[in-house]
C-alpha positions, 0 to 999 in steps of 0.5 A: 779617920774610923769613918774612912777606915770603915769605908775601906773595911765595907768595900772588901770582897769577902764578909768579915769576921772581924778587923782590928788596928794594928802596928804602932798605933795598937803599939802605943807609938803612932807617929804623926806619918804613922800609917794604918795597919788593919788586919782581920780574918775574912770567910772564903764563900763555899764555892771557893773553898770545894771547886777547882779555882781557889779562892784568895786565902789571903788579901793583902792591900797597900794604898793611900788615900788622899791623907790615908796611908795603910795597909790592911791584910785579911786571912781566910778563917782556915788560914788564921785558925791554922795560925792561931795553933802555931803558937803565934803571938801576932794572930793573938795580938791582932785578934784582941787589939782593942782597937776595933773596926769591925766586930761580930759575934764570931769574932767574939768567939773567937777572941775566948778560944784564943786564950786556949791557945796561948802556950809558954812556946809563944816566948819563942815567937818574940824571942825571934822578933825581938832578936830580928828588929835588934839588928834592924836597929844595930844597922843603921847608923845612927840609929833609929828610934822605931826598932828599938821601941819594937825591941822593947815593945816585943820583949815586955809583951812576951815577958808578960805573957809568960807571967800573966797569961795575958796578951797585952801589945801597948808599950805605954801600959806594959811600962806601967807594969815595968816601968823602964825609965827611958820608954817614955822619952823614947816614945815621946821622939818618935811621937815628935819626929816621925817614923824616921826619927833618928838616935843622933846621941844614943848609949848603945852600950846601955840599950845593948845590955837593955836588950841583952837582960830583958832577953834573959828575963823573957827566957827566965820567964819561959822556963818557969811559966805554967802555961800548958805546952800546947794549945787545948782548944783545936777541937772547939776550933774545928768545929767552930770552923765547920759550923761556919762554913756550913753556915755559908750554904 
């Protein structure tokens, strides 16, 4: 599978700093019918930066090749750095994903600098994301397992980040810390029955209470977090970007 993904990456129109796997594969609950969410960073050539005709700041490709369904999104390095500085947990998860399809020395440099981007206000990203997924979960009758897994994944990632300063997006790894007894069963259901797995006999009140409890824990972790209020790496990222652009000629 990696060879097929690498082939697609090699076809991209701009030089790439990195491409990693995100989505269900990163979160620890890919089902057989899950697509591959590839995320990365490209470098626009200098002529596309200084000319009147702008280059593609974002490349977004969705396609199916034989048995492989994928969604590939890459941002130009300037846009990606802006997102890093906006307390966007999603881009940090992409950057630090251990599921690497393509990497470079610049990828390693960005990973090191990303640690100085983490702030206590990343909690708002995870609180907002969990609310969205909870609403999706409530809309279906019977409800689906996928949005519920996303709710728990997002809340546990946020709590762990506030407490440790470390980005961990894999729900199974997180549950080794939090030890929630229902997580393994939910993951098994999705792995077995696929993306559209439904929860026919679910205890809605129980999961509502858990959602509210974990939301409260994330809010408390945010209040008590010793993480900084603001990123401390803006000048370093600016220097990195300037040197990278100049090296493109």
